[in-house]
PyMOL Python script that loads the backbone (N, CA, C, O; Angstrom):
from pymol import cmd

cmd.read_pdbstr("""\
ATOM      1  N   MET A   1     157.126 171.805 -12.667  1.00  0.00           N
ATOM      2  CA  MET A   1     157.625 173.082 -13.137  1.00  0.00           C
ATOM      3  C   MET A   1     158.379 172.890 -14.447  1.00  0.00           C
ATOM      4  O   MET A   1     158.970 171.840 -14.696  1.00  0.00           O
ATOM      5  N   ASN A   2     158.346 173.907 -15.260  1.00  0.00           N
ATOM      6  CA  ASN A   2     159.057 173.811 -16.522  1.00  0.00           C
ATOM      7  C   ASN A   2     160.446 174.425 -16.404  1.00  0.00           C
ATOM      8  O   ASN A   2     160.894 174.723 -15.297  1.00  0.00           O
ATOM      9  N   ASP A   3     161.130 174.616 -17.520  1.00  0.00           N
ATOM     10  CA  ASP A   3     162.507 175.108 -17.514  1.00  0.00           C
ATOM     11  C   ASP A   3     162.658 176.491 -16.900  1.00  0.00           C
ATOM     12  O   ASP A   3     163.721 176.825 -16.377  1.00  0.00           O
ATOM     13  N   THR A   4     161.602 177.301 -16.958  1.00  0.00           N
ATOM     14  CA  THR A   4     161.688 178.654 -16.412  1.00  0.00           C
ATOM     15  C   THR A   4     161.369 178.698 -14.923  1.00  0.00           C
ATOM     16  O   THR A   4     161.487 179.753 -14.299  1.00  0.00           O
ATOM     17  N   GLY A   5     160.971 177.581 -14.350  1.00  0.00           N
ATOM     18  CA  GLY A   5     160.673 177.520 -12.923  1.00  0.00           C
ATOM     19  C   GLY A   5     159.241 177.861 -12.579  1.00  0.00           C
ATOM     20  O   GLY A   5     158.877 177.843 -11.403  1.00  0.00           O
ATOM     21  N   SER A   6     158.406 178.174 -13.576  1.00  0.00           N
ATOM     22  CA  SER A   6     157.007 178.490 -13.305  1.00  0.00           C
ATOM     23  C   SER A   6     156.157 177.227 -13.422  1.00  0.00           C
ATOM     24  O   SER A   6     156.527 176.268 -14.099  1.00  0.00           O
ATOM     25  N   LYS A   7     155.019 177.252 -12.750  1.00  0.00           N
ATOM     26  CA  LYS A   7     154.103 176.107 -12.820  1.00  0.00           C
ATOM     27  C   LYS A   7     153.481 176.029 -14.196  1.00  0.00           C
ATOM     28  O   LYS A   7     153.283 177.039 -14.872  1.00  0.00           O
ATOM     29  N   ARG A   8     153.176 174.805 -14.595  1.00  0.00           N
ATOM     30  CA  ARG A   8     152.525 174.580 -15.879  1.00  0.00           C
ATOM     31  C   ARG A   8     151.387 173.599 -15.666  1.00  0.00           C
ATOM     32  O   ARG A   8     151.583 172.539 -15.072  1.00  0.00           O
ATOM     33  N   LEU A   9     150.218 173.937 -16.138  1.00  0.00           N
ATOM     34  CA  LEU A   9     149.068 173.043 -16.045  1.00  0.00           C
ATOM     35  C   LEU A   9     149.218 171.978 -17.122  1.00  0.00           C
ATOM     36  O   LEU A   9     149.149 172.278 -18.313  1.00  0.00           O
ATOM     37  N   GLU A  10     149.426 170.727 -16.698  1.00  0.00           N
ATOM     38  CA  GLU A  10     149.656 169.637 -17.632  1.00  0.00           C
ATOM     39  C   GLU A  10     149.152 168.335 -17.041  1.00  0.00           C
ATOM     40  O   GLU A  10     148.983 168.215 -15.828  1.00  0.00           O
ATOM     41  N   ARG A  11     148.912 167.354 -17.913  1.00  0.00           N
ATOM     42  CA  ARG A  11     148.497 166.023 -17.459  1.00  0.00           C
ATOM     43  C   ARG A  11     149.730 165.291 -16.941  1.00  0.00           C
ATOM     44  O   ARG A  11     150.752 165.227 -17.625  1.00  0.00           O
ATOM     45  N   LYS A  12     149.634 164.749 -15.754  1.00  0.00           N
ATOM     46  CA  LYS A  12     150.765 164.076 -15.118  1.00  0.00           C
ATOM     47  C   LYS A  12     150.794 162.602 -15.473  1.00  0.00           C
ATOM     48  O   LYS A  12     149.759 161.987 -15.730  1.00  0.00           O
ATOM     49  N   ARG A  13     151.995 162.047 -15.482  1.00  0.00           N
ATOM     50  CA  ARG A  13     152.165 160.618 -15.765  1.00  0.00           C
ATOM     51  C   ARG A  13     152.045 159.792 -14.491  1.00  0.00           C
ATOM     52  O   ARG A  13     151.466 158.705 -14.505  1.00  0.00           O
ATOM     53  N   GLN A  14     152.588 160.301 -13.393  1.00  0.00           N
ATOM     54  CA  GLN A  14     152.552 159.564 -12.129  1.00  0.00           C
ATOM     55  C   GLN A  14     151.281 159.866 -11.360  1.00  0.00           C
ATOM     56  O   GLN A  14     150.866 161.021 -11.263  1.00  0.00           O
ATOM     57  N   GLY A  15     150.664 158.832 -10.815  1.00  0.00           N
ATOM     58  CA  GLY A  15     149.466 159.002 -10.021  1.00  0.00           C
ATOM     59  C   GLY A  15     148.182 159.039 -10.813  1.00  0.00           C
ATOM     60  O   GLY A  15     147.107 159.227 -10.243  1.00  0.00           O
ATOM     61  N   ARG A  16     148.274 158.866 -12.108  1.00  0.00           N
ATOM     62  CA  ARG A  16     147.070 158.939 -12.948  1.00  0.00           C
ATOM     63  C   ARG A  16     146.225 157.685 -12.813  1.00  0.00           C
ATOM     64  O   ARG A  16     146.732 156.593 -12.557  1.00  0.00           O
ATOM     65  N   MET A  17     144.938 157.866 -12.991  1.00  0.00           N
ATOM     66  CA  MET A  17     144.017 156.740 -13.050  1.00  0.00           C
ATOM     67  C   MET A  17     143.540 156.530 -14.482  1.00  0.00           C
ATOM     68  O   MET A  17     143.369 155.396 -14.928  1.00  0.00           O
ATOM     69  N   VAL A  18     143.328 157.628 -15.197  1.00  0.00           N
ATOM     70  CA  VAL A  18     142.894 157.521 -16.588  1.00  0.00           C
ATOM     71  C   VAL A  18     143.895 158.256 -17.477  1.00  0.00           C
ATOM     72  O   VAL A  18     144.749 157.624 -18.100  1.00  0.00           O
ATOM     73  N   ALA A  19     143.798 159.578 -17.541  1.00  0.00           N
ATOM     74  CA  ALA A  19     144.660 160.341 -18.448  1.00  0.00           C
ATOM     75  C   ALA A  19     145.559 161.342 -17.726  1.00  0.00           C
ATOM     76  O   ALA A  19     146.331 162.047 -18.376  1.00  0.00           O
ATOM     77  N   GLY A  20     145.477 161.418 -16.415  1.00  0.00           N
ATOM     78  CA  GLY A  20     146.329 162.330 -15.661  1.00  0.00           C
ATOM     79  C   GLY A  20     145.781 163.727 -15.480  1.00  0.00           C
ATOM     80  O   GLY A  20     146.473 164.599 -14.956  1.00  0.00           O
ATOM     81  N   VAL A  21     144.550 163.954 -15.905  1.00  0.00           N
ATOM     82  CA  VAL A  21     143.942 165.284 -15.801  1.00  0.00           C
ATOM     83  C   VAL A  21     143.769 165.703 -14.347  1.00  0.00           C
ATOM     84  O   VAL A  21     144.179 166.803 -13.976  1.00  0.00           O
ATOM     85  N   CYS A  22     143.182 164.868 -13.528  1.00  0.00           N
ATOM     86  CA  CYS A  22     142.913 165.220 -12.123  1.00  0.00           C
ATOM     87  C   CYS A  22     144.207 165.430 -11.337  1.00  0.00           C
ATOM     88  O   CYS A  22     144.301 166.344 -10.518  1.00  0.00           O
ATOM     89  N   VAL A  23     145.195 164.584 -11.589  1.00  0.00           N
ATOM     90  CA  VAL A  23     146.481 164.735 -10.906  1.00  0.00           C
ATOM     91  C   VAL A  23     147.139 166.049 -11.324  1.00  0.00           C
ATOM     92  O   VAL A  23     147.700 166.757 -10.487  1.00  0.00           O
ATOM     93  N   GLY A  24     147.074 166.371 -12.594  1.00  0.00           N
ATOM     94  CA  GLY A  24     147.655 167.616 -13.091  1.00  0.00           C
ATOM     95  C   GLY A  24     146.974 168.845 -12.520  1.00  0.00           C
ATOM     96  O   GLY A  24     147.641 169.798 -12.119  1.00  0.00           O
ATOM     97  N   ILE A  25     145.648 168.829 -12.483  1.00  0.00           N
ATOM     98  CA  ILE A  25     144.897 169.960 -11.925  1.00  0.00           C
ATOM     99  C   ILE A  25     145.169 170.080 -10.436  1.00  0.00           C
ATOM    100  O   ILE A  25     145.387 171.181  -9.930  1.00  0.00           O
ATOM    101  N   GLY A  26     145.157 168.952  -9.728  1.00  0.00           N
ATOM    102  CA  GLY A  26     145.436 168.967  -8.299  1.00  0.00           C
ATOM    103  C   GLY A  26     146.823 169.490  -7.992  1.00  0.00           C
ATOM    104  O   GLY A  26     146.999 170.282  -7.067  1.00  0.00           O
ATOM    105  N   ASP A  27     147.811 169.053  -8.763  1.00  0.00           N
ATOM    106  CA  ASP A  27     149.186 169.506  -8.569  1.00  0.00           C
ATOM    107  C   ASP A  27     149.315 171.003  -8.837  1.00  0.00           C
ATOM    108  O   ASP A  27     149.995 171.711  -8.094  1.00  0.00           O
ATOM    109  N   TYR A  28     148.675 171.479  -9.881  1.00  0.00           N
ATOM    110  CA  TYR A  28     148.756 172.893 -10.255  1.00  0.00           C
ATOM    111  C   TYR A  28     148.156 173.802  -9.183  1.00  0.00           C
ATOM    112  O   TYR A  28     148.717 174.847  -8.853  1.00  0.00           O
ATOM    113  N   PHE A  29     147.005 173.385  -8.643  1.00  0.00           N
ATOM    114  CA  PHE A  29     146.316 174.216  -7.655  1.00  0.00           C
ATOM    115  C   PHE A  29     146.674 173.855  -6.213  1.00  0.00           C
ATOM    116  O   PHE A  29     146.197 174.501  -5.280  1.00  0.00           O
ATOM    117  N   GLY A  30     147.500 172.843  -6.024  1.00  0.00           N
ATOM    118  CA  GLY A  30     147.949 172.469  -4.691  1.00  0.00           C
ATOM    119  C   GLY A  30     146.896 171.765  -3.856  1.00  0.00           C
ATOM    120  O   GLY A  30     146.861 171.911  -2.635  1.00  0.00           O
ATOM    121  N   ILE A  31     146.034 170.995  -4.522  1.00  0.00           N
ATOM    122  CA  ILE A  31     145.021 170.226  -3.798  1.00  0.00           C
ATOM    123  C   ILE A  31     145.172 168.747  -4.147  1.00  0.00           C
ATOM    124  O   ILE A  31     145.804 168.398  -5.144  1.00  0.00           O
ATOM    125  N   ASP A  32     144.598 167.899  -3.332  1.00  0.00           N
ATOM    126  CA  ASP A  32     144.687 166.460  -3.547  1.00  0.00           C
ATOM    127  C   ASP A  32     143.930 166.058  -4.810  1.00  0.00           C
ATOM    128  O   ASP A  32     142.826 166.542  -5.061  1.00  0.00           O
ATOM    129  N   ALA A  33     144.523 165.180  -5.594  1.00  0.00           N
ATOM    130  CA  ALA A  33     143.897 164.724  -6.841  1.00  0.00           C
ATOM    131  C   ALA A  33     142.561 164.036  -6.589  1.00  0.00           C
ATOM    132  O   ALA A  33     141.672 164.086  -7.439  1.00  0.00           O
ATOM    133  N   ASN A  34     142.405 163.393  -5.431  1.00  0.00           N
ATOM    134  CA  ASN A  34     141.135 162.725  -5.125  1.00  0.00           C
ATOM    135  C   ASN A  34     139.998 163.718  -4.962  1.00  0.00           C
ATOM    136  O   ASN A  34     138.851 163.392  -5.269  1.00  0.00           O
ATOM    137  N   ILE A  35     140.286 164.908  -4.492  1.00  0.00           N
ATOM    138  CA  ILE A  35     139.254 165.951  -4.401  1.00  0.00           C
ATOM    139  C   ILE A  35     138.821 166.365  -5.797  1.00  0.00           C
ATOM    140  O   ILE A  35     137.630 166.543  -6.054  1.00  0.00           O
ATOM    141  N   VAL A  36     139.782 166.518  -6.699  1.00  0.00           N
ATOM    142  CA  VAL A  36     139.457 166.870  -8.088  1.00  0.00           C
ATOM    143  C   VAL A  36     138.636 165.750  -8.729  1.00  0.00           C
ATOM    144  O   VAL A  36     137.673 166.016  -9.448  1.00  0.00           O
ATOM    145  N   ARG A  37     139.015 164.511  -8.467  1.00  0.00           N
ATOM    146  CA  ARG A  37     138.253 163.367  -9.001  1.00  0.00           C
ATOM    147  C   ARG A  37     136.818 163.373  -8.481  1.00  0.00           C
ATOM    148  O   ARG A  37     135.876 163.109  -9.228  1.00  0.00           O
ATOM    149  N   LEU A  38     136.664 163.674  -7.206  1.00  0.00           N
ATOM    150  CA  LEU A  38     135.337 163.737  -6.603  1.00  0.00           C
ATOM    151  C   LEU A  38     134.499 164.844  -7.245  1.00  0.00           C
ATOM    152  O   LEU A  38     133.311 164.655  -7.507  1.00  0.00           O
ATOM    153  N   ILE A  39     135.112 165.978  -7.494  1.00  0.00           N
ATOM    154  CA  ILE A  39     134.402 167.091  -8.148  1.00  0.00           C
ATOM    155  C   ILE A  39     133.934 166.676  -9.538  1.00  0.00           C
ATOM    156  O   ILE A  39     132.796 166.949  -9.920  1.00  0.00           O
ATOM    157  N   PHE A  40     134.811 166.014 -10.296  1.00  0.00           N
ATOM    158  CA  PHE A  40     134.411 165.539 -11.625  1.00  0.00           C
ATOM    159  C   PHE A  40     133.291 164.506 -11.524  1.00  0.00           C
ATOM    160  O   PHE A  40     132.357 164.531 -12.325  1.00  0.00           O
ATOM    161  N   ALA A  41     133.371 163.609 -10.558  1.00  0.00           N
ATOM    162  CA  ALA A  41     132.334 162.578 -10.390  1.00  0.00           C
ATOM    163  C   ALA A  41     130.994 163.208 -10.046  1.00  0.00           C
ATOM    164  O   ALA A  41     129.968 162.821 -10.604  1.00  0.00           O
ATOM    165  N   ILE A  42     130.988 164.168  -9.140  1.00  0.00           N
ATOM    166  CA  ILE A  42     129.749 164.857  -8.766  1.00  0.00           C
ATOM    167  C   ILE A  42     129.188 165.619  -9.973  1.00  0.00           C
ATOM    168  O   ILE A  42     127.979 165.624 -10.207  1.00  0.00           O
ATOM    169  N   ALA A  43     130.076 166.261 -10.731  1.00  0.00           N
ATOM    170  CA  ALA A  43     129.632 167.020 -11.904  1.00  0.00           C
ATOM    171  C   ALA A  43     129.024 166.115 -12.968  1.00  0.00           C
ATOM    172  O   ALA A  43     128.203 166.571 -13.764  1.00  0.00           O
ATOM    173  N   CYS A  44     129.410 164.848 -12.996  1.00  0.00           N
ATOM    174  CA  CYS A  44     128.832 163.904 -13.964  1.00  0.00           C
ATOM    175  C   CYS A  44     127.343 163.679 -13.712  1.00  0.00           C
ATOM    176  O   CYS A  44     126.593 163.366 -14.636  1.00  0.00           O
ATOM    177  N   PHE A  45     126.920 163.839 -12.462  1.00  0.00           N
ATOM    178  CA  PHE A  45     125.508 163.655 -12.134  1.00  0.00           C
ATOM    179  C   PHE A  45     124.659 164.854 -12.525  1.00  0.00           C
ATOM    180  O   PHE A  45     123.431 164.768 -12.529  1.00  0.00           O
ATOM    181  N   PHE A  46     125.291 165.961 -12.850  1.00  0.00           N
ATOM    182  CA  PHE A  46     124.561 167.179 -13.200  1.00  0.00           C
ATOM    183  C   PHE A  46     124.744 167.491 -14.682  1.00  0.00           C
ATOM    184  O   PHE A  46     125.556 168.336 -15.057  1.00  0.00           O
ATOM    185  N   GLY A  47     123.991 166.808 -15.500  1.00  0.00           N
ATOM    186  CA  GLY A  47     123.989 167.073 -16.934  1.00  0.00           C
ATOM    187  C   GLY A  47     125.231 166.609 -17.672  1.00  0.00           C
ATOM    188  O   GLY A  47     125.550 167.142 -18.735  1.00  0.00           O
ATOM    189  N   PHE A  48     125.938 165.625 -17.128  1.00  0.00           N
ATOM    190  CA  PHE A  48     127.084 165.028 -17.802  1.00  0.00           C
ATOM    191  C   PHE A  48     128.235 166.022 -18.004  1.00  0.00           C
ATOM    192  O   PHE A  48     129.134 165.776 -18.809  1.00  0.00           O
ATOM    193  N   MET A  49     128.208 167.137 -17.276  1.00  0.00           N
ATOM    194  CA  MET A  49     129.224 168.178 -17.449  1.00  0.00           C
ATOM    195  C   MET A  49     130.615 167.716 -17.011  1.00  0.00           C
ATOM    196  O   MET A  49     131.607 168.128 -17.611  1.00  0.00           O
ATOM    197  N   GLY A  50     130.712 166.886 -15.999  1.00  0.00           N
ATOM    198  CA  GLY A  50     132.009 166.422 -15.517  1.00  0.00           C
ATOM    199  C   GLY A  50     132.769 165.666 -16.585  1.00  0.00           C
ATOM    200  O   GLY A  50     133.961 165.897 -16.788  1.00  0.00           O
ATOM    201  N   ALA A  51     132.088 164.769 -17.266  1.00  0.00           N
ATOM    202  CA  ALA A  51     132.729 163.982 -18.322  1.00  0.00           C
ATOM    203  C   ALA A  51     133.131 164.863 -19.495  1.00  0.00           C
ATOM    204  O   ALA A  51     134.205 164.683 -20.069  1.00  0.00           O
ATOM    205  N   LEU A  52     132.283 165.805 -19.849  1.00  0.00           N
ATOM    206  CA  LEU A  52     132.589 166.712 -20.962  1.00  0.00           C
ATOM    207  C   LEU A  52     133.804 167.575 -20.641  1.00  0.00           C
ATOM    208  O   LEU A  52     134.704 167.714 -21.469  1.00  0.00           O
ATOM    209  N   VAL A  53     133.834 168.153 -19.446  1.00  0.00           N
ATOM    210  CA  VAL A  53     134.967 168.986 -19.036  1.00  0.00           C
ATOM    211  C   VAL A  53     136.241 168.152 -18.972  1.00  0.00           C
ATOM    212  O   VAL A  53     137.307 168.616 -19.377  1.00  0.00           O
ATOM    213  N   TYR A  54     136.137 166.923 -18.465  1.00  0.00           N
ATOM    214  CA  TYR A  54     137.304 166.034 -18.401  1.00  0.00           C
ATOM    215  C   TYR A  54     137.851 165.763 -19.800  1.00  0.00           C
ATOM    216  O   TYR A  54     139.061 165.839 -20.016  1.00  0.00           O
ATOM    217  N   LEU A  55     136.980 165.450 -20.741  1.00  0.00           N
ATOM    218  CA  LEU A  55     137.414 165.176 -22.112  1.00  0.00           C
ATOM    219  C   LEU A  55     138.073 166.391 -22.761  1.00  0.00           C
ATOM    220  O   LEU A  55     139.077 166.261 -23.462  1.00  0.00           O
ATOM    221  N   VAL A  56     137.507 167.559 -22.525  1.00  0.00           N
ATOM    222  CA  VAL A  56     138.108 168.782 -23.059  1.00  0.00           C
ATOM    223  C   VAL A  56     139.483 169.016 -22.431  1.00  0.00           C
ATOM    224  O   VAL A  56     140.438 169.357 -23.129  1.00  0.00           O
ATOM    225  N   ALA A  57     139.580 168.831 -21.114  1.00  0.00           N
ATOM    226  CA  ALA A  57     140.873 169.010 -20.428  1.00  0.00           C
ATOM    227  C   ALA A  57     141.895 168.009 -20.956  1.00  0.00           C
ATOM    228  O   ALA A  57     143.057 168.366 -21.150  1.00  0.00           O
ATOM    229  N   TRP A  58     141.488 166.769 -21.190  1.00  0.00           N
ATOM    230  CA  TRP A  58     142.385 165.754 -21.734  1.00  0.00           C
ATOM    231  C   TRP A  58     142.928 166.187 -23.094  1.00  0.00           C
ATOM    232  O   TRP A  58     144.098 165.957 -23.402  1.00  0.00           O
ATOM    233  N   ALA A  59     142.087 166.806 -23.895  1.00  0.00           N
ATOM    234  CA  ALA A  59     142.485 167.206 -25.248  1.00  0.00           C
ATOM    235  C   ALA A  59     143.349 168.465 -25.263  1.00  0.00           C
ATOM    236  O   ALA A  59     144.233 168.588 -26.111  1.00  0.00           O
ATOM    237  N   VAL A  60     143.113 169.400 -24.343  1.00  0.00           N
ATOM    238  CA  VAL A  60     143.823 170.688 -24.413  1.00  0.00           C
ATOM    239  C   VAL A  60     145.019 170.801 -23.466  1.00  0.00           C
ATOM    240  O   VAL A  60     145.866 171.674 -23.655  1.00  0.00           O
ATOM    241  N   LEU A  61     145.106 169.938 -22.454  1.00  0.00           N
ATOM    242  CA  LEU A  61     146.259 169.981 -21.553  1.00  0.00           C
ATOM    243  C   LEU A  61     147.370 169.101 -22.106  1.00  0.00           C
ATOM    244  O   LEU A  61     147.131 167.934 -22.414  1.00  0.00           O
ATOM    245  N   PRO A  62     148.566 169.631 -22.235  1.00  0.00           N
ATOM    246  CA  PRO A  62     149.666 168.789 -22.706  1.00  0.00           C
ATOM    247  C   PRO A  62     150.059 167.771 -21.646  1.00  0.00           C
ATOM    248  O   PRO A  62     149.915 168.018 -20.449  1.00  0.00           O
ATOM    249  N   GLU A  63     150.555 166.631 -22.094  1.00  0.00           N
ATOM    250  CA  GLU A  63     151.036 165.624 -21.151  1.00  0.00           C
ATOM    251  C   GLU A  63     152.392 166.073 -20.609  1.00  0.00           C
ATOM    252  O   GLU A  63     153.151 166.763 -21.289  1.00  0.00           O
ATOM    253  N   GLU A  64     152.672 165.677 -19.400  1.00  0.00           N
ATOM    254  CA  GLU A  64     153.926 166.023 -18.747  1.00  0.00           C
ATOM    255  C   GLU A  64     155.105 165.668 -19.663  1.00  0.00           C
ATOM    256  O   GLU A  64     155.204 164.544 -20.155  1.00  0.00           O
ATOM    257  N   GLY A  65     155.987 166.634 -19.881  1.00  0.00           N
ATOM    258  CA  GLY A  65     157.151 166.426 -20.732  1.00  0.00           C
ATOM    259  C   GLY A  65     156.926 166.753 -22.197  1.00  0.00           C
ATOM    260  O   GLY A  65     157.880 166.809 -22.973  1.00  0.00           O
ATOM    261  N   GLU A  66     155.677 166.968 -22.585  1.00  0.00           N
ATOM    262  CA  GLU A  66     155.353 167.314 -23.971  1.00  0.00           C
ATOM    263  C   GLU A  66     155.222 168.827 -24.112  1.00  0.00           C
ATOM    264  O   GLU A  66     154.882 169.515 -23.150  1.00  0.00           O
ATOM    265  N   LYS A  67     155.490 169.341 -25.302  1.00  0.00           N
ATOM    266  CA  LYS A  67     155.411 170.785 -25.532  1.00  0.00           C
ATOM    267  C   LYS A  67     154.025 171.233 -25.958  1.00  0.00           C
ATOM    268  O   LYS A  67     153.658 172.393 -25.771  1.00  0.00           O
ATOM    269  N   GLU A  68     153.247 170.309 -26.537  1.00  0.00           N
ATOM    270  CA  GLU A  68     151.925 170.698 -27.021  1.00  0.00           C
ATOM    271  C   GLU A  68     150.882 169.645 -26.652  1.00  0.00           C
ATOM    272  O   GLU A  68     151.195 168.478 -26.418  1.00  0.00           O
ATOM    273  N   SER A  69     149.635 170.101 -26.611  1.00  0.00           N
ATOM    274  CA  SER A  69     148.522 169.209 -26.291  1.00  0.00           C
ATOM    275  C   SER A  69     148.115 168.425 -27.534  1.00  0.00           C
ATOM    276  O   SER A  69     148.649 168.636 -28.622  1.00  0.00           O
ATOM    277  N   ILE A  70     147.168 167.526 -27.353  1.00  0.00           N
ATOM    278  CA  ILE A  70     146.643 166.739 -28.473  1.00  0.00           C
ATOM    279  C   ILE A  70     146.028 167.664 -29.523  1.00  0.00           C
ATOM    280  O   ILE A  70     146.243 167.482 -30.721  1.00  0.00           O
ATOM    281  N   VAL A  71     145.268 168.650 -29.069  1.00  0.00           N
ATOM    282  CA  VAL A  71     144.621 169.591 -29.991  1.00  0.00           C
ATOM    283  C   VAL A  71     145.671 170.416 -30.727  1.00  0.00           C
ATOM    284  O   VAL A  71     145.587 170.585 -31.944  1.00  0.00           O
ATOM    285  N   GLU A  72     146.658 170.929 -29.998  1.00  0.00           N
ATOM    286  CA  GLU A  72     147.724 171.712 -30.645  1.00  0.00           C
ATOM    287  C   GLU A  72     148.477 170.886 -31.672  1.00  0.00           C
ATOM    288  O   GLU A  72     148.836 171.390 -32.736  1.00  0.00           O
ATOM    289  N   HIS A  73     148.717 169.626 -31.358  1.00  0.00           N
ATOM    290  CA  HIS A  73     149.412 168.735 -32.291  1.00  0.00           C
ATOM    291  C   HIS A  73     148.598 168.549 -33.574  1.00  0.00           C
ATOM    292  O   HIS A  73     149.139 168.607 -34.678  1.00  0.00           O
ATOM    293  N   LEU A  74     147.293 168.326 -33.414  1.00  0.00           N
ATOM    294  CA  LEU A  74     146.440 168.139 -34.591  1.00  0.00           C
ATOM    295  C   LEU A  74     146.349 169.410 -35.442  1.00  0.00           C
ATOM    296  O   LEU A  74     146.377 169.345 -36.671  1.00  0.00           O
ATOM    297  N   VAL A  75     146.241 170.570 -34.774  1.00  0.00           N
ATOM    298  CA  VAL A  75     146.147 171.834 -35.495  1.00  0.00           C
ATOM    299  C   VAL A  75     147.456 172.114 -36.246  1.00  0.00           C
ATOM    300  O   VAL A  75     147.438 172.502 -37.414  1.00  0.00           O
ATOM    301  N   ASN A  76     148.580 171.916 -35.569  1.00  0.00           N
ATOM    302  CA  ASN A  76     149.882 172.174 -36.206  1.00  0.00           C
ATOM    303  C   ASN A  76     150.174 171.183 -37.323  1.00  0.00           C
ATOM    304  O   ASN A  76     150.816 171.534 -38.313  1.00  0.00           O
ATOM    305  N   LYS A  77     149.711 169.956 -37.171  1.00  0.00           N
ATOM    306  CA  LYS A  77     149.935 168.922 -38.186  1.00  0.00           C
ATOM    307  C   LYS A  77     149.127 169.220 -39.456  1.00  0.00           C
ATOM    308  O   LYS A  77     149.603 169.018 -40.573  1.00  0.00           O
ATOM    309  N   ASN A  78     147.888 169.705 -39.256  1.00  0.00           N
ATOM    310  CA  ASN A  78     146.994 169.948 -40.391  1.00  0.00           C
ATOM    311  C   ASN A  78     147.054 171.387 -40.893  1.00  0.00           C
ATOM    312  O   ASN A  78     146.520 171.696 -41.958  1.00  0.00           O
ATOM    313  N   GLY A  79     147.696 172.261 -40.137  1.00  0.00           N
ATOM    314  CA  GLY A  79     147.660 173.676 -40.519  1.00  0.00           C
ATOM    315  C   GLY A  79     148.863 174.163 -41.136  1.00  0.00           C
ATOM    316  O   GLY A  79     148.940 175.338 -41.495  1.00  0.00           O
TER     317      GLY A  79
END
""", "prot")
cmd.dss("prot")
cmd.show_as("cartoon", "prot")
cmd.util.cbc("prot")
cmd.orient("prot")
C-alpha cells in the first residue's frame, strides 16, 4: 500500500524470481505469485505472448518504493 492506504500495482522486491512482476501482480489481486508465474509460462507456449506481456509489465510497473516506472523515467528524462 502507498501513503494514501490504497493498493498500488508495482513490482515487488521480496519474493521475486526475475523482476518482481508476478509477485506484484499476485499481491495486487490477492493470488499466489506461483499461479501468476504459471499463467505467464503457459502463455509463452501460445505465440510467445507471456514473455511479451511480462516484458511490458516490467517496463511499465514501477518497482516497490519508486514513484515512476522505467518507461516513465525515460519519458521524463528525455521529455
